[in-house]
N, C-alpha and C positions, 0 to 999 in steps of 0.2 A: 134696426130694432135694438141691438145690444147697447149702442150708445144712448138711444132714447130711454131705454129702461134704466140705465145707470143714472143718467142726468135727471130723469123723472124721480128716481129715488131720493136724490138730494133735494129736489123741490118739495117732495112729500115730507121729508125730514123737517124742512123749514116751516111747513104748514101744520105740523103735528100739534103744536099748542092750540091753534085755532080749531083743528079737528077735534081735539079733546073737549073743548068747550061745547061743541055741538053733539058729539057722540058719547062723551063720558066714558064709562067703564068698557064700552064696546070698541074703543079706539084700538087696542092691540089686535083685535080680530080683524078690524078693517085694514090696518097696516099689513097684516099677514097676507092679504090678498095679492099684494105686489110681488113678494118673493114666490108665492104660489104660482102666479102667472109666469114668472121667469122660469120656474121648474117646468111648467107645461110647454113653454116655448123651446126650452132645451131638449125636451123629450121629442118634440116634433122634428128636430134637426139631427137626431142621432143617425138616421138612415144615411144621410149625406156623409157623416164622419165614418160610419162603418164601411162605406164604399171607397174609402181612401181619400175623400175630399176634405176640404176645410172651408170654413166660411170667413171671409175677410170683409170688413167694413172700414172705410178710410175717410177721414175728414181733415182737410187742411187746418192746421193749428197756428204754426208760425212759419209761413211759406218762405220767408227770407232766410231762415236757418234750416230749411228742409225738415221741419219737425211737423209730424202729423199725429192726430189722435186716431190711432189705428187699433181696432179691436179684431182679434183673430180667435176663432173658435175651432180648436182641434181636440183630440182625445183628452190630453192633459187638462186643458182649460175647461172642457166640458165636465170632467170629473170633479174638479175643485169647485166650479160654479154650481154644480148640482148640490154638493155638500153644503156650501155656504147658504144657498137659497132654501134648500129643504130643511136643514136644521134651524135656519133662521125663522122659518114658519113656526116650528115647534117652540123655539125660545120666545117668540112674541106671544104665543098662546099662553105659555107658562108664566110670562111676565104679568099678564093680565090677572092671574091669581096670586102670584107672589107679592106684587106691589099694589094690590087692590086698595084703593083709598089713600095711597101715599100722595102727599101734596106735590111732590116733585116728579110724579109719573110722566107728565108731558115732556119734561126736560130729558128724562131717561130715554123715553121712546124716540125722541128726536135724534139724540146722539147715537142710539143703537142703530137706527135706520141709516144715518150717515156713515157709521162704521161698516155696516153691511154693504152699502154701495161702494165704499172705498175698497173693500176686499174683492168685490166683484170686478171693479175696474182694474185692480192689481192683476188678477189671474187672467183677465181677458185682453189686457194691453199687449200690443205687439211692438210698440216703440219704447225704447229705453227711457226716454224722458217722461213719457206718460206713465210708465210703470213706476218710476221714482216718485212722481207726484202722488200717485195713489198709495205708494209705500209710506210716504211721510204722513199722508192723511190717516192711515191706520194707526200710526203712532200717536197722532194728536187726538183722535177720537177715542182710542183706548185709554189715553191719559184721563179724559173726561169721564169715561165709564168706571175706571178703577177708583177715581176720586169722587164718585157720585155722592158718597156721604161726606161732604166737604167739611162738615163741622167736626169730624173725627180726625185728630192729628195723624193717626196711623194711616188712614186712607190717603190723606194729602201726601204724606211722606212716601208711601208705596207708589202712588201715581207719579210723583216727581221722579222717583228712582227708575220706574219703568220708562218714562219719557226720556230721561237722560241717557239711559243705556241704549234704547232702540234708536233714538234720534242721533246719538253719537255714532252708532253703527251705520245709520243712514248717510252720514257725511262721508264715511269711508266708502260706502256703496256708491255714492255719487262719483267719487274719484275713480272707482273701479269701472263704472259705466262709461265714463269719458275715455279712459284708456282702452276699454273693450271696443268702443266705437272707432277709435283711432287704429287699433290693431286689426279689426275686422272690416273696416271701411264702410260701415253701415250702422244705423241706429235701429234697424229692424231685427227683432229676435229671430224671425223666420230665416232671414238672409244670413245672420250670424251662425245659425245652426248648420248651414251648409258650407261654412268657411272654417270649420274647426281645425283643419290641418294648418292653414295659414296662421290662425290665431295662436295655436300651440307652438308654432315655430317662430313667433314674433319676439323681439327683444323685450316687449312690454308684458309678456305673458305672466311672468312670476309676480310683478307688482300688481297687476290687475287682478290676478287670482287671489292674492292676499287681501286686497281691499274688498273684493266681493265676498270672500269667506267671512271676513269680520262683520260685514253687514248682515249676512245670512245667519251667522252664529248668534249675534246679539238678538235678532228677532226670534229665533227658535230656541233661545235659552240653552245654548251649548256651553259647556265648560270653557272658560271661567266666567261666562256671563249668565249662568243659570240662576243666580240668586234672586233676580227680579221677579221671576215667575211665581214661586211660592209666596213671596211677599204680596203679590197682587191679589191674593185670596181674600183680602179685606173687601173686595168689591162684592156687590150683590151676586147671588148664586147664578142668575141668568147670564151675567157677564162671564163668570168663571166657566160655566158650561160652554158658552159659545166660543170664548177665546181658546179653550183647550181642545175642543173637539174638532172644529172645522175652520177656524179663521186665523187669528193673530199668530199663534205659534207655528201654524202650518205654512205661513208665508215664506219663511226661510227654506223649508223643505221644498215648497213649490219652486222657488228661485233656483235652488241647486238642481232640481230635476229639469227645469226649463233650460238651464245652461249646460246640462250634461253633454249634449252632442258637441258643443263648442269648446268646452274646457276639460272634459275628462280624457283619460287615456295617458296621463303623465304620472310619474311617481309623486310629484308634489300634490296633485289632486288626491290620489289614492291614499297616500300616507297621511295627509292633513285631515281628510274626512274620516278615515278609519280610526286614527288615533284619538281625535277629539270626540267622535261618536262613541268609541269604546269607553273612554273615561267618563263621558256624560251618562251613559246608560248604567254603569256600575254605581256611580255617585248617586243617581236618582233612586236606584233600587235600595241602596243602603240607607239613604236619608229618609225614604218613605217609612221604613220600619221604625225609625226613631220617633215618629210623630204619634200623637193621640188625637189630634184634630183631624176630623174626617176629610175636610177639604185639603189640608196640607198633605195628607197621605196620598190623595188622588193627584195633587199637583206634582209631587215628586215622582209619582209613577208616570205622569206625563213627560217629565224630564227624561225618564228612562226610555219611554217610547220614542221621543224625538232623537235621542242618541242612537237608538236602534236604526231608525230610518236614515240618519246621516251615515252610519256605518255601512248600510247596504248601498247607498248611493256612492260611497267611496269605493267599495269593491267593484261595482259597475258592470258585472256580468249580466247577461239577460235574465238569468235565474234570480240574481240579487235584485234587479230592478223590478221584476215581477213580484217578488216577495215584499218589496217596499210598498208597492201599490196595494197589495192585499192587506198588508199591515196597516196602511193608512186608512183603508175603509173600516177594518175591524176596530181600530182605535177610535175613529169618529163615532161609531155606533155605541160601543160600550162606555167610552168615557163621557159622552154626552149624557147617556142614561144615568150613570153613577153620580155625576155632579148634580143633576136635577133631583136625584133621590136624596143627596146630601142636603139640598135646599129644602126638600119636604121635611126631613128630620129636624132641620134647624127651625122651621116654622112651627112644626107640630110639638116639638119637645123643648125648644128654647136653648138647645146646646148642640155642639158638634163634637163633643168629647166622647169617643167610643167607649171609654171606661166608665162613663156615667150613664150609658144606655144599655138596655137588655130586655128581652122578652117582648119586644114591640110587635112581634108577628101576630099576637092576639088582637092588638088594637089597630095595626096597619097591615092587614094580610096582603093586600094587592101591592103595596109598596115593598113588602118583604119579598114577594115573588119576583117583582121587577128587579130588585137589587140582586137577588140570587142568580137570575138568568144573566144579567150584565156582568156580574162578578165571575161567573164561569168563563165568559169570553175573555175578561181581563186575565184570568188565570191560565188561559190557553188550554182549556179542557174540552173534549168532544161533548156534544156535537155542535160546538159554537164556531163562528167565523174566526174567533181568536185562535182556536186550535189549528185551523187551516193555515192561518198566517204564520203561526209558530213553526209548523211543519215545513212550510215553504222557506222560512228563515233558516232553519237548521240545514235544510237541503242545499240552499245557496252557499252557506258557509262551508259545508263539507265539499261541495263541488269546487270551491275556490282553491282548496288545498294549500300547501306551502305554509306561510305564516298565518293563514286563515285559522289554524288550530288555536292560536292565541285568542282570536275572536270567538271561536267555538266555546272555549272555557269561560270567557267573560260573559257571553250571552247565556250560557247554561246556568251560571251562577245568578245572573240577573233574573232569569226566568223563574228560578226557584224562589228567590226573594219576593218577586212580584206575585207569585202564587200565594205566598203567605199573606201579603197585603190584601189580595182579593178575598182570602178567607176571613181576615179580620173585618173587612168592610161588610161582608155578607152575613157573618155569623154573630159577631159581638153585639151589634145593635138589636138583633131580632130574636136570637135564641137565648136560652137560659132563663133564669128567674126574672120576673118583671121588676125593674128598678124604678126609682122615684126621680124622674127628671124634673127640671124646673117647671115644665108645663106638661099636663097629661093630655096626650093626643086623643082626638075624637073622630078619626076618619080622615082620609085624604080627599080634598076637593078634586073633582074631575079635571079642572083646568091645570092642576099641578101634576096629575098622574098621566094624562094622555101622552105627553111628550116622552118621558122616560119609558113608558110601556111600549110605545111604537118602536123606539130605538132598540130596546131589549129584544122585542119580537124580530126585528130585522137581523140582529146578531144571531138569533136562533135559526131563522128561515134561511139565511144565506150560508150558515154553517152546515145545515142539512143539504142544501142545494147550491154549493159555491159555483157551479157551472153557470149560474145566472150572470156572473162577472167575466166569463171567458172572453166574450167579444170585446168588452170594455178594456180589459187588461191588454189584450192583443193589439187593439187599435192604439192604445196609449203607448205601448212599447215601441210600436213603429214610429210614432212621433218623437220618441226619445233616441232614435237611431239604433234600436235593437229589434229590427225586423226579423221575422222568422216564421216558423210554422205556428198555426193557431194554438194557443195555450189552453190546456184543459185542467181546471181545478177540480179536485175530488175531495170528499170529506175525510178520507184517510188514505195514506200512501202505502199502507201495509207495514210489515215488519222490516226494520232496517235502521240505519243510523239515526235519522230524525226521531223515530219513535223511541230509540234508546236514550237519546238526549232528553226527550220530553219526560221519560220516566225518571231519569236522574234528577231533573228539575222538580218533578212531583215529589220525590222522596225528600229532597232538600226543603221544599216549601212546607210540607206537612211537619217535618221536624222543627223548623223554625216557628211555625204557627203554634205548635204545642208548647213551646218554651218561649213564647213571644215576650212575656213580662221580663224574664231574666235577660233575654237577648236585647230587648230595648234598653233595660237599665245599663247593660254593658256598653251599648252604643252611645248612650247619653254620656257616660263617663269618658269613653275613649275620644269621642268627637267634641266634647265640651269645649276644649281650647280652640278648635277650629271654628266651631259654630259661634263662639263668643267673639273670636277675633275678626270674623268676617264683617259684621256691622261696624266694628271699631275701625277697620281699615277703610270701609266705605265712607263713614262719616268724617274720618280724618282727611281723606282725600277730597271729599266734596266740601265739607264744612270748614276745613282749614286752608288747604293749599289752593283749591279752586276759588273759594271766596276771598282768600287773601290776595290772590292775583287779580280778581275782579275789583277789590277795594283799591288796590294799588293803581291799576290802570284808570279807574274812575277818578281817583284823586289827582292823577297826573294829566289825563287827557280830557276828562269831562268835569272840570271843576267849576263850571259856570262862568268862566272868563272868556270873552270873545277873542281876546288876544291869543289865548292858548289854542283855541280852535283854528284860527287863521294860520298860526305858525305850523300847526300839525298838518293842515291841508296843504299849505304851500311847500313844506318839506317833503311830503309824500309826492307831490307833483314834481318837485325838483328831481327827486330820485328816479321816478319812472320816466319822465320825459327826457331828463338828462342822460339816462342810460340808453334810451332808444336813439337819441340824437347823436351822442358823442361816441358811444361804444359800438352799437350795432351798425351804424352807418359809417363809422370810421372817419375818414377825412371829409371835410365839407367844402363845397364850392361856393364862392361868394360872388355876388353880382358885380359885373365889370364896370357899370356906369358910375361915375363920380357924383358925389353930392353937390347940389347947387348951393350958392351962398345963402339964398333966402330960405332953403330947406333947413340948413344948419341953424339959422336964426330962430326959426319956429321950434325946432327941436330943443334949442337952448332955453327958450321961453317956457316950454312945457316942463323941462327938468327944473328950472328955477322956481316955477310955481309949486311943484310937488315938494321940493326941498324947503321952501319958505313955509308951506303949510305945516310941515313937521317941526319946524324950529321956533316959530313965533309963539308967544304966550297970550296974544290977544285973540279973542274969538272972531272979531270983525276982520282982523288981518288974515286969519286962517281961511275964513270964507272967501275973502277977496283973492287970496292966493290960489285956492281951488278954482275960483271962477276964471282967473287968468289962464289956468291950465286948460279948462274946458273950452274957452274961446280960442286958444291956440290950436286945439284939435279941430275946431270949426274952420279955422284958417287953413289947416292942412287939407281938409276936404275941398276947399275952394281951389287950392293949388293943384289938386289932382282931379279937377273937372267934375266935382260932385256937388253942385250947388244945392240940390235938394237936401242932401244929407247935412250940408253946412247950415242951411236954414233951420232944419230940425234940431241940430245940435245947439244952435244959438238960442232957440226958443226954450229947449229943455234946460240948458245951462242957466239962462236968465231966471226961469221959474225956480230952479233948484237953489240958486244963490239967494233969492228973495225969501224962500221958505226957510232955508238954513239960518239966515240972519234973524228972522222972526222967532224961530224956535230956540236958537242958542242964547238969545238974550233972556230967555225965561229959565235957563238952566244955571246950575251953580258954576262958579269960576273953575277954570282948568285946575286939575289936581294931579300931582305926580303920583301915579299908581304903580310905577315900575321902578325897579332898582337900576343903578347904572349898568350892571351886568346884563340885565334883561333888555335895556335899551340898546346896548352894543349887539346883543344877539339879534334883536329885531332889525337893526341896521344891516347886519350881515345877511339875514334872510332876504330882506328887501333888495339888497344889491345883487344877490345871487339870482333872485327871480327876475329882476330887470335884465341882467346879463343873459340869462337863458332865453327870455322872450326875444331879446334883440338878436341873439344868435339864431334862434328858430326862425324869425322873420327873414333874416338875411339868407339863411340856408334855403328857405322856401323860394325866395325871389331868385336866387342864383342857381338853384338846382333844376333838374329836369322835371318839368311840370306835366300834369295830366292835360288832356285837351281842354281848352277853355270852354266854359258853358255860356260865355257871353254871346257867341254866335247864335246859339239856340234861342236865347232870350230875345235877341234883336229880331230874329226871323219869325218868332212865334208870338211876340208880345201883342201885336195888333190882331192877327187872325184868331188866336186862342183867348187872349185876355180882353180884346176889344178896347184897348186903351193905347194912347200915344205916349203917356208918361211911363217909361219903362220901369222906373223905380217903384211907382205905385202898383204897376201890374205884377211885379215880382212879389211885393209884400202882400197884396190882396189875393192874387190868384195862384202863382207858382208856390208861394210859401204860406198858403192860407192857414193850414193847421198850426204852423209855427206862430203866425201872427195871432191866431185865436188863442193859443196858449199864453202869449204875452198879455193879451187883453184880459184873460182870465186871472192871471197873476196880479195885474194891476187892480182889477175889481176886487179880488180877495184882500189885497192890502188895504184898499179903501174901506172895505167892510170892517177889517180889523181896527183901523184907525177910528172909524166911527164908533165901534163898540167901546174902545178905550175912552173916547171922549164922553160917551154916555155914562160909563162907569165912574169917571172922574166927577161928572155932574151929580150923580147920585150920592157919591161920597160927600161932596160939598153940601148937598141938601141935608144929609143926615147930620153933618157937622154943625 
């Protein structure tokens, strides 16, 4: 069912333009039925997971490489899949109102559905290869979503930047996966989770860890790869809400959590995640205060949240993992709601600048209430789920002790700054005197309000009754290797260290909010060099060095000259095969039988034909020399008892000589296109290739060979192939697909030649 749902989603994505022609404005609602059905199916299987089981569905994909398309549903996959599908339903409904009447709505919906299915495949995949394929699909589809407004240069630039960062991290991730499979002896995530001790003790542990962390950090916008995420805010608001709340940026967090049993428990893991997570959360909180654009403020607060979750995964205690899961849920609810509210304000007022908005509670009362509830959760204030998550966060940090106090200070500071951001988001647009925005709002359409209202209500409901998540968090912790007693979440932990830290953050947040204008101006001045330097470094790296390298290699390797392509291919082949033959195999053993005189004569004829074809200036002489070489090869087949091949070679060679003679007489005279130095280079390459092929052939003939397949062919030619001509049986039956491929290539070449002739005839007619 899981595989069918994901594959069906891709099919539905492809059919979306046709569906839109039939259903029109109702298309988003119809598409929302698929993720809604997935949510229902996931809820039906929760009892299995709660009982300690897991659902595994496996389908052979590349059997020769032992690669399978395996989907595994456990607590962690269930949690992420529910968030992806459920919030996906709300985003699709919201999109119907946000992009109503947009001419490119079918394209947007098709890509959004493909992105949703890619994320579902990512969190459900149990095989490393399948996970990587879906991982890259999310990068590709997010590129299309971020660049949806493709006529806007900023959108194209942000989409390309996000693609280069995440796809570059994906290459590192691929290396890490290969090393992980080598160290763990399996491509299955479930099996790797049970082999953590062997993986951590393997010599490849450190390089595979670094490669995997680079992949996860680029996806989840960790420092120093954080810059692409705020720039992606040029995307339509449904994309921003979906990417930030439940999907794209959470993929890296999911991967770190999934690999926690296999890779955690070392100083490299703890220090790497804690350090990068701590720097990221502080940077995100500070940069959020510097913004006036509502979406940018929320984007940097997402960077802060992602850094917090990375920090908790690095600490790795059971309390830290539980806090990470609760924080994940709280962030999905309030951030999805706030981004959708930002989209409402953008549509209704025509601006996202919080300094240009005010007093909107009179015109948009329900939107104001939704924003206030979600902002309370972002601020970490009771009775919201954000407060439960923050209390669990502080409790886990205090429990860690030791150097955990550094993290306590950093998180307390970030919590205070985030509270001020939440106050700005909830208060500045809606309270105070009514300002004069570019457009005067006249009420929020229900299609835009239902999504954020439901998410805000969930933040409140689960904050009042967080025990609803007790079983989910407990089951998920067991899957992460942190089994223990059932966890009990409560709305308030009482008086203690976490509450004291929350109060400290509250005081700091209120103080910063009251002086936000001056604080922001100071941050703008202090961070101006860094902020201005960032794009400059990016553009110089991408636009100068990377493109300069691309121009250089294009000029050298892809200059349109066939001679250059052949030399490059042959030199690469010489290096690889020569290394394997001469270095890895050491000494070679040569065949003991001596050459016969007639064999030497035939070999000399072939060599003479090839040399003559290269040296003569007459086209007819060159064709004749090539023909003599081909006929010598046919003679070789006769000498080695292969008359069928000899006849075929004679026929092909005769036809080739005739065609070449006819074509060459219609071409210009031979022209010297290469310098003497290039001709000497080509001679050297040709000599090396010939020497290596000769050495390779002699080594194969004289070395220890695998069992011959000729006995099998002789014994089974007539019973299986029903033919007495063994060569024909091999070509038609035993090598049927190979022969079919050759026939297809010849047919394709014939079609190309025919098209060229028709094009030439049309040109002659127009002339």
